[in-house]
N, C-alpha and C positions, 0 to 999 in steps of 0.2 A: 504494500500500500504506500502511496506517496503522491507527490505532485508531478503532473505530467504536462507537456506542452500540447498544442492543438493537434500535433501529429501522433500523440500517444507515447512520445519518447520522454524518458525521465530527464528532468532538468539537471544540467551539470552544476555541481556545487563546488564552490571555492573553499578549500579547507586550509586550516592553519591559523594560529593565533597571530594577530597583527601586533607588530612592535609599536609601542605608543609614541616613541620618538626615534626616528631613524638615526638621528645624531647619536643616541645612546647605543644603538646597535653597532654603529661604527666603532665604538669603544669597547663594548662588551659582548656584542652578538645578541641574537634574538632568543629569548627563553620563553617557555610556556609552563611554569611551575603550577602545581595544583595547590591553591591556598587553603587555609583552614576552613571551618564551616561558619554560617551566619544567619540573621533573622530580622525582618522589619515587623513593625506592629501592624495595625489595621483595624477594620471594623470588627467588633467582637460580638455581634448579635447572631443568633441562630447558629451556634457552632455545630458542626456535623462531622462525625468520625468516618473514616474510610475503612477499607478492609484491614488496614494496618492501624495501630493506635495513633491518634493525632499527636503532633508535636506540641509541646508546651510553649506558648508564646507570651512575651512580655506585654504589658498594657501599652496601648498605642498613645502616642502624644498627639495632640490635636493639630499642631502646626508642622509644616515641613518646608524645606527650601524649595522643593518642587512646586508646592502650592504658591509660595511667595513669588516665584518667577512666572507662574501662570497668570498671576494678577497683573503682570506687566506686559503680557503678550496679547495681541489682538485676537478676537474671536474668529476673524477671517482666516487664521492659520489652522483651524481645526481640521480641515480637509487635507492638509499637506503632510500630516504626520509629525508628531512632536517627539524629540529625543532629548533627554536631560542627562547631564553628567555633573557631578560635584567632586572634582579631583581633590580639592582641599580637604573635604570631610572624609573622603575615602582613605587618604593617607593618614589623617588623624586617627580614625577608628582602627586602622590596621597597625598603628604605632610604627609606621614606616618613615624612612628619611624623606625630607621635603627639600630637595636641592633647588636652588634658585638660579643656577647657571650650569653650563657644561663643565666648567672648572670644578664646581662642587660635586657633580656626578662623577667626574674622573677621580675625585678624592675618596669615593666610597669603596669599601672592600666588596668582595664578591657576594657575601651574604646580604649586605645592605642593598646592593643592586638588585638581587633577587627579590628582596622584600619590597622594594620600590615598584618593580615591574609586576609583581604578584598583586599588589594593592590596586594597580590600575588596570589589571587584566580584564575585568568585567565592567569597567566604567566607560561610558560613551565619551569619546574625546571630542568635545565641542570645538576645540581649537584646530581640528584637522581640516583646515581649508587652506587653499594656496599651498605654499611650501613652508608654512609657519613652523611646524615641528621639526622639519628636516634642516632648516637653515635659520635657527633662532637669532643668531647674532646679526645676520643680514636684515632680518625683519626689524630688529631694534634700530639699526643704522638707517634703514630706508623709510619705515613707517612709524617708528617709535613705539612699536608694540612688542611686549616681552612675553614669549610663550610661557615662561615659568611664573609669570604673574597672574595667569588666568586661573581663577578659583573654581568657578561653576558657570553653567550656562545652558542654553537651549538652542538646538538647531532644528530646522525643518527639513523634510524630505527624507534622505537616507541616513542610516546610522553612521556611516563613515564619510569620506570625502565627497563622494557622488552618490545619488544626486542630492543637491541641497540648494536652497534659494536664499536662506537667511540664517544668520547666527547672532545670538544675543548672549553676551557673557559679562560677568562681573569679576572684579579682582583688583589687583594692584596696577591700575591703568592711569598713566599720567596724561590727562586730557590735553594739557597745554602743549606737551611735546608731540603727541600724535597730531594735533591740529596744525602745528607749525610744519611738521613733515609733509602732511597732505597738501598744504598750500604751496610748499616749495616744489612739490611734484606737479603743480598746475591744477589741482582739484579746485572746483568752483563751489563757493558757499551758496547754498540754496535754503529755502525755508518751507516748512509745512507745519501746520497746527501751532504756529508761533514759535517753532524751534528750528535752529539751524542744523543743517547736515551738509555733507560734502560729496560732490559727484565727480567721478573721474572725468578728465577732459576727453574730448573727442579724439579718437585715434590712440588712446592710452594703451589698449591691449594689442600692442605690436610686439612681435618677437624681437625686434631690435631694441626694445625698451627694457632695461634690466629690472625695473620695478614691476613691470607687467609679467616678466618671467617668474618673479617671486610670487606674484598674486595668483597666477594661473587661472584667470577668469573670475577671481573673487575681488572684493573691494571696489565694486562698481559704485556703490553708495555707502557712505559711512556716517553714522551718528556717534559722537563721543561726548561723554560727560565724565566727571571725576568718578572713577571706579566702574564705569559702564562703557561698553563699546558694542554697537550693532553694525553688522556687516552684511551687505546684500550683494548677491552675485548674479541677479537676473534683472530683466527689464520691467518686471511687474512691481507694483507699488506696495510691497509688504512693509518696507521700511517706513513709509508714510503712515501706514496703519499703526505701527508701533508708537510713532510719535503722537498719534491721536489718542492712544491709550494714556501716554504720559501726560498729555494735556487734559485728560479726563473728559474727552469728547467722543469716545468710542468704547464699546464694551470689551472686556478682556475675556480670555479663555476661562478664568475662574468665575466669571459671571454666568457661565453656562452650567446649569445644575448637573448635567450628565458628565461633563469634564471634571467638575469639582468633586463629585461623589466618587468617581473612579480613581482620581488622584489621591483622595483621602484614604481610599481602601488600601493603598500601597504603604501606608504608614509614613516613615521617614527614610525613603530610599536614598542611596548615593548615586543611583543611576536608574533611568526608567525610559519607557517608550509608551506613548498613547497614540493609538491608530484607529481610524474609522474602519468600518467594515470594508469599504471599497479599497482603502489603502493596504489592507491585509490580503483580500481575495483577488484584487485586480491592480496590483502595483504597476505603475506605468513603466518602470525600468526593467521589468521581467516579462517574459512571454506569457500569453494566456495560460492560466493554471487550471488543470483538471486533475481529478483524483478518483481512485476506486475505493469506495467506502466499504469497510469490512462488513460482512453479513451479520455479525453479532453486535454491531453498534446500534443503539437506539437513535432517537431524534434529539437534536439540540435546537431549542427554541431560537428564533431569530434575535441576534444581539446587535447592538449598534456601535459599541466601542470596545476595543481590546486594550488592555494595559499590562505591561510587565515591569516589575520593579525589583531592583537588586539592592540588598541592604546588608549591613553588618550590625549585630547587636551582641555585646559581650563576647566578641571574638568569633561568633558564628555567622556564617554566610547563608543568606536566604534569597530565594527567588519567589516573588509573589505574582500570581497571574490573576487578572480580574476581567470580568465581562460586565458591561452595562446593558440592561434591557429597558425598553420603554414600558413594558408591562411589569407591574409591581409583584406579580406572582411567579414570573418565569425563572428568576434566579434560584429561588428555593427548590423549584421543581426540577431544575437541571443539575443540581449539585452532584448526585451520584453518577450520572451519565458523564459529566465533565471530568470528574476525577478518573473514572475508568478509562476514558479516552486518552488522557494524558499519559497514564501508566502504560497502556498497550500500544500507543502510537509508534509506528515504524517509519523511519525516515525515507527520503527519496533514495533511489539507487542511481547514481550518476551514469549517464551514457557518455563516456569519454571518446573523443575522436579516434577512430582507428582501433578501438578496444571493445571488448565485450562489456556489458553492463556489470558494474561492480561497485561496492562501496569505496569511496575515496579513502585513502590512508588516514587512519586516526578518527574517522567519522563513525560513531556507533550506530548500530541498526535501530536501537530503541533509545534515542538520546535522552529523553526525559526520565525514563526508568533508570538509566545509568546515572544521570545527574542527581536525582532526588532521593532523599530518604523518605520515611513515611509521610504521606501527604495529609493535610487537614484542610477542611473547607468551612466557609461560613457564608451566610447570605444576609443582606440588609436591604431594607426599603430606603430608597433615596427620597429626596424632596419630590422628584418625579421619577417613577420607575423603580428599578431594583438593581443591586450589584451582587454578583457571585464572585467570591474570592477563594483561591486555592493557594496554599503556601507549601513551598518545597524547600526543606533543609538541604542545602547543596553538599553532596558527597564528593563529587569529582565530575569529570566529563568536559565537554566543549563549552565554550562561553555562550551564555544566553544571548549576547549581542549578535553572534553569528547565526544562531537559530532564528531569531526574530528578524534580523536584517535580511536573511535569505529566504524568509517566509517559510521556514520548516515548521509549519503550524497547521498541518492537515487535520488535527483534532478539532478545528474550529468550524468546519463546514457542517451544514445541516445534517 
């Protein structure tokens, strides 16, 4: 069972853990260590045990950095797919080193480097645009932007570099330096919602332009304020919508009851994805997806939003998966079926060019069964609709970012 293209062929899967900073790899190489285990909180109503005993969860805190950022992002981004990463908090919770430059990374010993890469392994790298993480010093010199100063943020579109249209992040950002660098590069000051932003000059993205080679199609429009930078790489007006939210003239993602309730169900994640039904089942950057439903699966009620959140509590790593339904009864009705599907789900079998169908090296046949310890589920009625939440204590396995990014989510179809 798995995802297939319109010709019935299994979709090729790209396997292997991404190195979070290629500059680090140049010094130490790429590693894929298996970190310790973890857990976020979440909605605690209607707990439901699975065939295995449910894991014990800590009480959920009401606020999270994810929700805080959703309050600053426009509702118009809902259909684009939201990816959240909090590098700063992930390193704190893992008690890992927090280098602020390549020199500090080079000063780490092998164990410290492994701890650093392990802590970031399952965190969406919102700073992965242009060549920022590959050439951090060049970005400081050219744009005034420091890769190591980025603490947390949200990106739209894909989990990694492509596809994406907008990145919003917070951290140690010197707005005066960035603004001066942009103006020196010929960026033009423009205004929307009473706030100034900067647009790349016509002809900026030329291969003969060193700054453009660094940007690699990003930095078309930039808003910068002390501690905040918003970067847009497309011709649509997402950036303007962000400025309207800052000016309190447009609704935010957190103003949508469905987005807010599913984000709250994740507790306090250090990384997360919130995707609409269409962006899961019909992502524009993948071929049309078809799949053969196992005969012993029941029916999953129609859901509207999917969310996955990765967190660390008291040294344990957890993955939380949630579905939002418009119907207030559907979450509770689907709990048993949803848990059973996650445990039994079999991944795609890639059809590699010139080779017979086979699992790619390192890619498990049942990724979630291998990744998760005993699952637990809960359901809750939201302001409108309901939310079903399943929590997975992570044992090992491939990164949730790869599974969700490549839509290895066949258990979500009706």
